[in-house]
N, CA, C and O of each residue as an XYZ file, in Angstrom:
296
protein
N     -33.973    -12.074     -2.241
C     -33.485    -12.336     -1.368
C     -33.686    -10.607     -0.756
O     -33.583     -9.484     -1.251
N     -34.123    -11.354      0.981
C     -33.742     -9.581      1.307
C     -33.006     -9.199      2.416
O     -32.655    -10.282      2.882
N     -32.488     -8.200      3.233
C     -31.669     -7.625      3.776
C     -31.412     -8.805      5.353
O     -30.518     -9.585      5.681
N     -32.649     -8.395      5.941
C     -32.846     -9.327      6.704
C     -32.091    -11.117      6.495
O     -31.683    -11.511      7.587
N     -31.920    -11.923      5.611
C     -31.792    -13.178      5.404
C     -30.266    -12.868      6.219
O     -29.872    -13.710      7.026
N     -29.355    -11.485      5.929
C     -28.044    -11.581      6.174
C     -27.687    -11.018      7.615
O     -26.591    -10.636      8.024
N     -29.092    -11.077      8.375
C     -28.745    -10.297      9.517
C     -27.902    -11.728     10.802
O     -28.663    -12.554     11.306
N     -26.616    -11.765     11.076
C     -25.723    -12.281     11.866
C     -26.607    -12.082     13.348
O     -26.186    -12.794     14.259
N     -27.623    -11.314     13.639
C     -27.533    -10.879     15.508
C     -27.443    -12.410     16.170
O     -26.614    -12.690     17.035
N     -28.684    -13.622     15.492
C     -28.531    -14.913     15.487
C     -27.456    -15.844     16.111
O     -27.582    -16.873     16.775
N     -26.177    -15.049     15.621
C     -24.514    -15.564     15.982
C     -24.036    -15.248     17.545
O     -24.072    -14.189     18.171
N     -23.593    -16.519     17.918
C     -23.469    -15.984     19.376
C     -21.766    -15.089     18.578
O     -21.105    -15.231     17.549
N     -21.686    -13.808     20.363
C     -21.029    -12.691     20.086
C     -19.660    -13.591     19.621
O     -19.188    -13.477     18.490
N     -19.193    -14.334     20.461
C     -17.420    -15.006     20.085
C     -17.070    -15.192     18.376
O     -16.026    -15.258     17.728
N     -18.530    -15.236     18.038
C     -18.697    -15.849     16.584
C     -18.563    -15.001     16.284
O     -17.359    -14.857     16.071
N     -19.255    -13.893     16.009
C     -18.942    -12.595     15.685
C     -17.706    -11.861     15.288
O     -17.012    -11.640     14.296
N     -17.773    -11.617     16.447
C     -15.930    -11.215     16.974
C     -14.993    -11.633     16.366
O     -14.035    -11.064     15.842
N     -15.459    -13.262     16.487
C     -13.714    -14.054     15.510
C     -14.008    -13.682     13.783
O     -13.168    -13.254     12.992
N     -15.065    -13.907     13.579
C     -15.130    -13.864     12.050
C     -14.666    -12.520     11.194
O     -14.161    -12.408     10.077
N     -15.170    -11.265     12.492
C     -15.119    -10.084     11.674
C     -13.752     -9.530     12.192
O     -13.557     -8.321     12.062
N     -12.738    -10.352     12.799
C     -11.274    -10.416     13.036
C     -11.027    -10.902     11.856
O     -10.489    -10.070     11.125
N     -11.193    -11.844     11.414
C     -10.904    -12.731     10.651
C     -10.713    -11.715      9.147
O      -9.686    -11.198      8.706
N     -12.137    -11.682      8.599
C     -12.379    -10.823      7.472
C     -11.316     -9.280      8.027
O     -10.563     -9.235      7.054
N     -11.025     -8.523      8.617
C     -10.519     -7.069      8.356
C      -8.823     -7.611      8.760
O      -7.969     -6.731      8.655
N      -8.270     -9.249      9.283
C      -7.898     -8.936      9.419
C      -6.859     -9.792      7.765
O      -5.639     -9.952      7.720
N      -7.916    -10.185      6.612
C      -7.654    -10.769      5.560
C      -7.391     -9.555      4.921
O      -6.295     -9.028      4.734
N      -8.709     -9.091      4.545
C      -8.098     -7.747      3.835
C      -7.080     -6.601      4.647
O      -6.363     -5.987      3.857
N      -6.987     -6.396      5.430
C      -5.300     -5.812      5.297
C      -4.393     -6.283      4.845
O      -3.422     -5.534      4.738
N      -4.239     -7.695      4.370
C      -2.766     -8.530      4.281
C      -3.271     -8.549      2.610
O      -2.316     -8.555      1.833
N      -3.977     -8.555      2.277
C      -4.806     -7.614      1.209
C      -4.068     -7.090      0.508
O      -3.221     -7.537     -0.265
N      -4.707     -5.016      1.039
C      -3.895     -4.159      1.069
C      -1.888     -4.239      1.054
O      -1.240     -4.148      0.011
N      -1.334     -4.402      2.292
C      -0.645     -4.983      2.661
C       0.781     -5.808      1.637
O       1.955     -5.448      1.556
N       0.051     -7.041      0.950
C       0.032     -7.324     -0.585
C       0.410     -6.320     -1.175
O       1.537     -5.826     -1.159
N      -0.633     -5.927     -1.795
C      -0.789     -4.515     -3.302
C       0.358     -3.755     -3.286
O       1.223     -3.631     -4.153
N       0.214     -3.030     -1.682
C       1.675     -2.453     -1.440
C       2.859     -3.306     -1.238
O       3.685     -2.838     -2.021
N       3.340     -4.186     -0.691
C       4.543     -4.703     -1.092
C       5.125     -5.226     -2.501
O       6.329     -5.220     -2.757
N       4.032     -5.722     -3.468
C       4.199     -5.871     -4.106
C       4.328     -4.683     -5.327
O       5.105     -4.926     -6.250
N       3.765     -3.732     -5.333
C       3.928     -2.025     -5.712
C       4.515     -2.348     -6.977
O       3.782     -2.988     -7.731
N       6.470     -1.857     -7.684
C       6.610     -1.233     -8.123
C       7.572     -1.880     -7.829
O       8.135     -1.613     -6.768
N       8.265     -3.339     -8.989
C       9.072     -4.775     -7.913
C      10.799     -3.810     -9.286
O      10.909     -3.187    -10.342
N      11.535     -4.295     -8.324
C      12.942     -4.031     -9.114
C      12.692     -5.366    -10.342
O      11.975     -6.360    -10.458
N      13.730     -4.687    -11.090
C      13.570     -5.869    -12.051
C      15.092     -6.452    -12.553
O      15.979     -6.045    -13.303
N      14.809     -7.946    -11.480
C      16.111     -8.489    -11.135
C      17.033     -9.509    -12.870
O      17.980    -10.290    -12.965
N      16.513     -9.174    -13.413
C      17.187    -10.199    -14.616
C      18.502     -9.888    -15.041
O      19.095     -8.848    -14.752
N      19.029    -10.996    -15.870
C      20.596    -10.763    -15.678
C      21.325     -9.886    -16.979
O      22.548     -9.784    -17.076
N      20.353     -9.270    -17.961
C      20.204     -7.836    -18.418
C      20.110     -6.962    -17.599
O      20.577     -5.923    -18.066
N      19.559     -6.779    -16.109
C      19.492     -5.726    -16.004
C      20.256     -5.054    -14.806
O      20.403     -3.923    -14.343
N      20.760     -6.630    -14.487
C      22.162     -6.798    -13.602
C      23.525     -6.035    -14.039
O      24.269     -5.381    -13.308
N      23.677     -6.343    -15.697
C      24.162     -6.271    -16.867
C      24.839     -4.683    -17.142
O      25.998     -4.273    -17.092
N      23.747     -4.127    -17.403
C      22.737     -2.862    -17.522
C      23.607     -2.126    -15.748
O      24.469     -1.335    -16.133
N      23.609     -2.159    -14.555
C      24.063     -1.431    -13.849
C      25.124     -1.645    -13.312
O      25.665     -0.805    -12.593
N      25.829     -3.289    -13.661
C      27.327     -3.232    -13.559
C      28.274     -1.717    -14.619
O      28.942     -0.730    -14.313
N      27.602     -2.598    -16.390
C      28.012     -0.978    -16.867
C      27.581      0.251    -16.703
O      27.784      0.915    -17.720
N      26.901      1.036    -15.573
C      26.668      1.866    -15.551
C      27.869      2.206    -13.885
O      28.220      3.382    -13.785
N      28.220      1.552    -13.129
C      28.930      1.367    -11.973
C      30.159      1.758    -12.593
O      30.668      2.848    -12.332
N      30.712      0.885    -13.459
C      31.932      0.911    -14.446
C      32.208      2.626    -15.041
O      32.983      3.562    -14.844
N      31.250      2.348    -15.708
C      31.484      4.233    -16.165
C      30.983      4.728    -15.507
O      29.997      4.626    -16.237
N      30.495      5.445    -14.426
C      31.245      6.149    -13.170
C      32.307      6.062    -13.261
O      33.083      6.793    -13.876
N      32.531      5.048    -12.595
C      34.173      5.183    -12.191
C      35.183      5.135    -13.158
O      36.386      5.081    -12.902
N      34.753      5.151    -14.112
C      35.833      5.445    -15.244
C      35.804      7.061    -15.184
O      36.818      7.703    -14.910
N      34.517      7.682    -15.473
C      34.456      8.832    -15.611
C      35.230      9.627    -14.417
O      36.011     10.532    -14.710
N      35.011      9.296    -13.185
C      35.881      9.611    -12.518
C      37.080      9.981    -11.887
O      37.294     10.967    -11.180
N      37.806      9.114    -12.211
C      39.102      8.272    -12.476
C      39.814      9.577    -13.275
O      40.767     10.238    -12.860
N      38.732      9.844    -15.136
C      39.158     10.436    -15.710
C      39.365     12.163    -15.596
O      40.409     12.754    -15.872
N      38.223     12.728    -15.165
C      38.448     13.759    -14.292
C      39.074     13.845    -13.442
O      39.760     14.836    -13.694
N      39.578     13.192    -11.808
C      40.294     13.107    -12.010
C      41.742     13.272    -11.745
O      42.418     13.938    -10.962
N      42.078     11.972    -13.182
C      43.251     12.430    -13.787
C      43.453     13.995    -14.740
O      44.411     14.709    -14.444
N      42.810     14.288    -15.493
C      42.673     15.806    -15.691
C      42.697     16.612    -14.917
O      43.459     17.459    -15.385
N      42.237     17.050    -13.673
C      42.435     17.555    -12.779
C      43.691     18.233    -12.187
O      44.013     19.337    -11.748
N      44.635     16.124    -12.548
C      46.132     16.366    -11.742
C      46.805     16.734    -12.672
O      47.946     17.003    -12.297
N      46.605     16.917    -14.006
C      47.356     16.953    -14.954
C      47.216     18.512    -15.324
O      47.739     18.841    -16.389
N      46.608     19.454    -14.615
C      46.203     20.773    -14.916
C      45.190     21.014    -16.362
O      45.138     21.892    -17.223
N      44.719     20.205    -16.197
C      43.641     19.926    -18.244
C      42.622     20.353    -17.695
O      41.862     20.946    -18.460
N      42.260     20.268    -16.487
C      40.434     20.172    -15.926
C      40.116     21.697    -15.448
O      39.000     21.989    -15.018
């Protein structure tokens, strides 16, 4: 097949414009989805439990340091 078989000059302008817009919209959607998917947060129960444990440990550490400062050992 030669390039001239893919010539779109015989299409009506409105159809060529519509197809062009559809192609660019499809490509834009794919690129947008790829950026959106990207690195995702892990919402597994184990990950939630680890995050809760880290928050709990941070609160305890903060409380411990505050109590140590209050008692004069900090």
